[in-house]
C-alpha positions as CSV (number, residue, x, y, z in Angstrom):
1,M,0.0,0.0,0.0
2,T,2.8,2.4,0.8
3,A,4.5,1.8,-2.6
4,V,1.2,2.6,-4.4
5,A,0.9,5.9,-2.4
6,L,4.5,6.8,-3.1
7,R,4.1,6.2,-6.8
8,G,0.9,8.3,-6.8
9,L,2.8,11.2,-5.0
10,T,5.6,10.9,-7.5
11,E,3.2,11.2,-10.4
12,V,1.5,14.2,-8.9
13,R,4.9,15.9,-8.3
14,L,6.0,15.2,-11.9
15,E,2.7,16.6,-13.3
16,Q,3.0,19.7,-11.1
17,E,6.6,20.2,-12.3
18,L,5.5,19.9,-16.0
19,I,2.7,22.4,-15.4
20,N,5.2,24.9,-13.7
21,E,7.7,24.6,-16.5
22,A,5.0,24.9,-19.2
23,Q,3.7,28.1,-17.6
24,K,7.2,29.6,-17.5
25,I,7.8,28.9,-21.2
26,H,4.2,30.1,-22.1
27,L,4.9,33.4,-20.2
28,E,8.1,33.9,-22.1
29,Y,6.4,33.5,-25.4
30,L,3.8,36.0,-24.4
31,T,6.2,38.6,-23.0
32,R,9.5,38.3,-25.0
33,E,10.0,40.0,-28.3
34,I,12.0,37.1,-29.8
35,M,11.5,33.5,-28.6
36,P,12.9,30.5,-30.6
37,D,10.4,28.0,-32.1
38,R,12.1,25.2,-30.2
39,G,14.5,24.8,-27.4
40,E,15.7,22.8,-24.3
41,R,16.5,24.0,-20.8
42,D,17.1,22.0,-17.6
43,G,15.6,18.8,-19.0
44,V,12.5,20.7,-20.4
45,R,12.0,20.6,-24.2
46,W,9.6,22.7,-26.2
47,R,8.6,23.4,-29.8
48,T,5.9,25.3,-31.5
49,E,3.7,24.5,-34.5
50,A,1.7,26.9,-36.6
51,D,-1.9,26.0,-37.1
52,S,-5.3,27.5,-37.9
53,I,-9.0,26.6,-37.9
54,R,-11.9,28.0,-39.9
55,A,-14.4,30.0,-37.8
56,F,-17.4,32.0,-38.6
57,G,-17.7,31.2,-42.2
58,N,-14.6,32.2,-44.2
59,Y,-12.7,33.7,-41.2
60,E,-9.5,31.8,-40.3
61,L,-8.2,31.8,-36.8
62,T,-4.4,31.3,-36.7
63,F,-2.5,30.3,-33.6
64,R,0.6,28.5,-32.5
65,R,0.6,25.2,-30.6
66,L,3.3,25.1,-27.8
67,I,4.3,21.6,-26.9
68,V,6.2,21.2,-23.7
69,E,7.9,17.9,-22.8
70,Y,9.3,17.0,-19.4
71,Q,10.1,13.6,-17.8
72,D,8.3,11.6,-20.5
73,R,5.2,13.8,-20.2
74,E,3.8,16.3,-22.6
75,M,1.5,19.3,-22.3
76,I,0.1,21.4,-25.2
77,L,-0.8,25.1,-24.8
78,Y,-2.1,27.5,-27.4
79,L,-0.6,30.9,-28.2
80,P,-2.1,33.8,-30.1
81,W,-0.4,34.3,-33.5
82,R,2.0,37.2,-33.5
């Protein structure tokens, strides 16, 4: 029972670390003038991908998908197109 609880706590800690790192990178993309499309720092990797969807008839909504990877986990965030 203790091993299961410890494994669960480890999973929660890793998920929280991924969230924290993804928030840092997301904030950098929103506030810095120039940010590379991909990178790696302290075991955290990220990349962006351009994408768009059709909305409201012929209007096209463009955005960038930010994929953050840490400890075999991945999180996707969406950025406004700049």
